[in-house]
N, C-alpha and C positions, 0 to 999 in steps of 0.2 A: 569568471569559477568556474569551476571541475562541480559535479551537482547540477543540481533542479533549479531551475528559480521559472515564477511566474512572475512578469511586471506588470501590472497596471491591469490585471485584468478584467474585462466585463463582457458577461457572457451571460445566456439563458435561454430558453425557450418558448421559440415563437414570437409575441409580443414582448412575452416577458421576460423581463430584464432579472435577473437571480446575483451574478455580482455585478460590481459599483466600483472599478478599481480596483482588486484585491492585488496586494502582492505579495508575495511569502519564496521562500529560498529554500536549501537543502543542499551544506558541500558535500564534498566527500567524505566518506565514511559515517555524516550523520545518520541520529535517527529524529525526525523530525516530527511532531504530532500538531492535529491542529483539533484543537477543541472549540465549542461556541453550542448555543441552542440549536432545536430543531429548526429548520427553513432557513438556514444561516446564509445557506451555499458551498456547506462544506465536500459534500460529494459531488456539486456541481463543477469547484474549483480543482476537483482531483481529475472529475470527468477532460477539463479542459488543458490539464496538462498533457493527458497521454493523447489527447483528441477525437474522443469520444465525442463531444463538443467543440465547434469549431469555435474559438475566443473572438467577439463581434470587433472586441478595441485589443491592444495589450501583445505584450511578448514572451512567449515561451521558449527559454533556452536551455541548453544541453551541453555541459563542458564547454561551452562558452560560446557556444554554435548555436542561432538562432534555426529554430526545429517546428516554431506555431505551425506552421501549413503543413507538417508530414502525416504520413495518415498513421492507423495504431500499429500494424503492419511493419508501416518503415520506422516506426518508435520502435518497439521489440527487436527488431532487427540491428538496432542502434544502442539497445543496451539500455533502455525499460522496459519493467514490466509491469503490472496491473492485477492485484487481486481485487476484484469489484463485492461490492457484499453480498453476503447470505452465501457464503458458501458455495459458490459457482462450482460443480464439479458436475461432468457428464455420468448421471447419472444411472443408464443403462450400461455402463461403459464398465472392465474394470478398471483397478488401482492399474496396474503395468500398461491398460491402454489408454486412462487419463495423463500419464507423464508421459507417452507417445506422442498425442497431441501435443502437449506443450514442446514435444523437441521438433513439431514440425519448422521453425528455420534452422535447423540444425542440414547439414550441407548432405549425409548421407545416414547411411541404416549401422554404421558401425560406428559413428556420433552417437546418435540415440541409444542406442545399448551401451555404450562408456558414460554418457550421460546420467541413466539411471541408475548403474551402479555408483555412480560418484553421491548421486542424491539419495539414493537408498543406505546408505554408510550416515548421511547428514541428518536422515530421516529418520530412526530404526523402528518409528513405530508404526512405519507403514510395511516394514521388511515381510513383514508374514502377511500382512494385507494384499498381493499382488493380484491374486487371482478372484479377490470378494469383487462385487459389484461395488459402486461407489456410494450410488443409493443405499448401500446394508450400514453403512458406515456409521459411526457415532459423531453427532452433530462438531469435536474437537478433531476426529478424525478429516472430515468432510473440509475443514478449514485449514490444518499441518495439510493437504493432499491440493489443496488451491494454492497454497505457498509454495508447494513443493511442485506442482506444474510452472509456476511462471519461474521457477529457482533454476528447470532445467535448462535455459540459455547464459545461466550464471549469470544475470542482469547486475548493471551497473547501479540500477537503482530501482525500488519495489513499492511500487505507489500501494497502499491496504485500504480499502475503506473499513472499518466497523469491523476487525478484527474476530473482537470478544464480547457482539451481538447473540444471543441466546444460547453463548455456554455456558459452563457449569466450572463454579471458582475451579476447581484442578485443571480444568481443561483452557482455562484463561492464562493460568501459569505455564501450564504445557508451550501457549501459542508465544507466548511473549519470551520463551526462556529461547525458543529456536527463533525468531527474532532475531536474540543479544547474541548466540551463538553464532549467527549469518553473518553478524555486524562485526562484531569478536576476530574472526578465522579469515573474512575476504575483503573486509572493510564496504561492505554493501552500505550506500545510502536507503532510507529509510525515509519516507513520510506517509504518514500514520493519520486519515482521519478516524474519531474513539468518542465515545460517549460517555466510557468509561474511562472519565478524564484523571483520574486520580491513580488508575493503574498507568496509563500510559504516559503521564505525567512523570512519574515516578521511574520510569523507563529514558522518555526522552534526553538527549544533552541538551534541545533548544522543544520549545513549542507556539505555539500564536491561538488568539482568542479571534476568532471570525462570527461578525455582529454583522447583520442586515446586508450581507453582501459584501463588508469589508476588512481586513483585519486590522484591529483595533488594538491589540493586545501582544508584544514579543517580548521573550525573558526568556531565562533557560528555563528548564524543564521541573527543579526545587526553587528557583526564584517564583513562578507562577503558583506553584503550589503556595506558596508564602504570600501571596497577593492578596491582601484582605478582601480586593473586591472579587477575585475570579473564584476566594473561597464561598463566599457567600452565594455569588451569581452559577458556580457549577462545581463545587465540592460537598456541596451540603453543608456550608459553613465553618 
C-alpha cells in the first residue's frame, strides 16, 4: 500500500507503555485524522511513525516498505515530514531562514531557492513576511510557516500534531484550507492528530478514534461525525 501505515504499534516512555498495539493507515492522497481523549496516545503514535520514539513492537511501513528503524532524518529524505504540536518555528530566525532550514535535505542552494519560490506561491500569506522574525508572527502565521517549512521538500506524507491548537477560528480555517489545497493539488497524504474533532473529521476522508493506546473505531470522516458514540464522547453530543 502506498502511503504510511503503523501495524500493531507498542510504544511508550521508559517503563510506561502508552500504545498497546495501535494500528493505523493513511493511503496515498488521503487525509486521515486521529481523535481521542487526552492521554490516549495520539501524539505518541505520530512520534512512533516518524521515528522520534522507537516502537517496542510492531512495524511502520511507507509505500509498502518497512521503515520502522529509520531515523527521523532518513524518513524526511524518504518523503515523510512532521509538523509537531505548538507551532514549532525558529523564533529568532526570519521566515526565509526558517524555510531554508526546511530545505536542508535538498542538494544545493539553487534547489533551496527554487523550493522557497514554489512554497511562497503555495502559501501567499507568507510572501510579505520573508524578512520578519518568525517569533513576531501571529499564531496562525506560525502554524502556516511550520507547515510550509515541512513542505519545502515536497513530501509524500505530512504528519501533523494538533494544527488548530490555540488558533483563532479564522486561522483554523486558513490552516485547514491550506491542507486541503496541498492534498488536492499534489496528492500529499496527511495524517493529523487533532482535539478539534469536528473540524478534523469534516476535512478528513477517514478517521480513527484512539483510546487507551488502541485504535478502537475506524470510519469515514462523515461516518464518525454521525456515529452516536463518537458524538457523545468527542463531539459534544
